[in-house]
Structures are given as structure tokens and as C-alpha cells.
N, C-alpha and C positions, 0 to 999 in steps of 0.2 A: 243284413248287418246285425239286427237285434237277435235273430236266432243264432248267429255265430257267437255273439257275446254270451248268450245264455248257455249255449253248449259248452263253451270254454269254462265259464264260471262254475257251473253245476256238474261238470264232467259227464255230459250226456254223450254217449258214443253210439254210432258214428256222428250223428247230427241230431239236433232237436227237431221234433215235428212241430207243426203249427199249433196243435193242441197243447203240447207241453209248453211252448213259448207263451201261449195265451194264459194258461193257468199260472205259470210262474210270474208273468207280467202282472196279472190281476192280484196275486198275493203281494208282490212288491209295491204296487200302487196302493193297495189297502193299508199296508204297513206305513207307507209315507203319509197318507191322509191321517191315520191314527196318531202318528208321531207329531204331525203338524197341529192337530187339535189338542194333544196333550201339552205341547209346549206353548201354544198360543194363549191359553187361558191364564196361566201364571204370569206370563209376560204382560198381558193386557191388564190384569188386576194390579200388578206392581206399578205399571205406568199410570193407571187410573188413580191409585192411592197417592202417588207422588203429585200428580196433577191436582187432585182434590185438596191436598194440604197447601199447595201453592195458591190456589184460588181462595181458600179460607184465610191464609195469611195476608193476602193482598187487600182484603176488605178491611 
């Protein structure tokens, strides 16, 4: 199923081999992890700054 999706998305004819699917899957997974790390830090810092101001104002 995964190899069929990869073959259709990246126009690999006639079908994608296991190595091609593995390489493309690894690249996509790496991109997803990098995107998650890039987005998580600003979101966490914004949340922490708003939480910190709430805690300071409560005292």
C-alpha cells in the first residue's frame, strides 16, 4: 500500500522498489520531525511566557 502511494505521488514507473520507498519514506519522516521541532519551540515559548505572566500576576 505504501509503495503504491509513493509510486503514484512521485511518478515512479512502473512501480517503486523497496529501496526507493525506504529512501523516500526516510526523507519524509525526517522532514516531519524537523517541522515538528521547528514549530514546537515557538509554541512552547509563547505558552510558557503567557503562563509565566499569569503566575506573576496571581502573586
